[in-house]
N, C-alpha and C positions, 0 to 999 in steps of 0.2 A: 699180578694175581688179580684174578676176579673174584670177588667176593660172592658167594651163593650160599644158599640154604641158610640164611641167617633167622634164628628165631630169637625171641625174647621173652622174658616173663612179664608180669603186670607192671613192675617198675622199669622195663626198657632195658635192663641189663642183658648183654648178649650171652647167651648160653652155649650156643653152638656154632661153628662156621666152617665151611670146607673152602679151601683156596686151590685155584688152579693157577700153575705157575706162568704168568706172562708179565705182571706188573710187581714193582717192589712193594714190599710191606709199608704201610704208611709211617711217616716219620714225625714225631712230636718235637716241638721246639725244646731245646735243652736237653734232650733225650741223647744217649749215646747211639752211634750209627752200628746198626747189627746187621749181619749178613743172613741170619736164618738159614745157613747152608750146611748145618751139622747133619750127619747122617743118623738114623737109629743105632747102626753098627759103631759109630764113633762114639755114641752116648753110652751103649753097653761096654765098650772097652773101657772109657773112663770110669764106669762104675767099678768094673773088676780090678782096676789099678787102685782106685780109692779103698775098697775093700781090703786090698793085699796090703796097701801102706798102713791102714788102721790096724792091722794085725801085727805088722812089724813095729809099730808104736806102743802097742800092747804089751809085746814080748820085751821092748826096750825098757818099759816101766817096771816089769817084773825083774829085770837084770839090775836095774838101778836101785830097786828095793832091796835085793838082796845083798848089792854092795854098800848099802845105806847111804847112796847118792841122792840126796833130797832135791837138789837143782835138776839134775837129770830126770827124776821122777816127776817134777813139775813141768818140764819141758815136753817130756813123753805123753802125760796126762792130758796138756793142752793141745798138743797135734793130735792124738787120738780122739778128743771130743770135737774138734774140728772138722776131722775126716768122717765122725758119725753123722755130722750135719750135710757133708757134701753127699755122703751115701745116702741119706733119707731124702735128700732133693732130688738126685738122680733118679732115685726109685719112684719118686712122684712123678717126675717128668715122664718116665717110661710107662706110667699108669699102672704100677705094681699093685695087686689086689692086697688090700690090707694098710696100705700106707696112706696116712692121714696127711694133711696139710703140713708141709715141712716146716712150717713156723710155729706150729702147735705143740 
């Protein structure tokens, strides 16, 4: 990939870049190997799956609560909260309007 259209602010942080696919992304020592080959469709599909699984865990939580299954409620709540983070992160990656930084 060739790096072009690089702009930076006064502190020198990169704000924007466009990649043309001929060279691999730079690899930093100690960083995991990444292929950067996911399509937007794959990311959209992952978002859909994560949203559906979150609904399933939320429903499981309600079923466990009705049955008085506290361990089941804990498991369902833990998985639901984890999937909420996945959903927020994927929406952020896709640039969904109104989605703030996923770690905030």
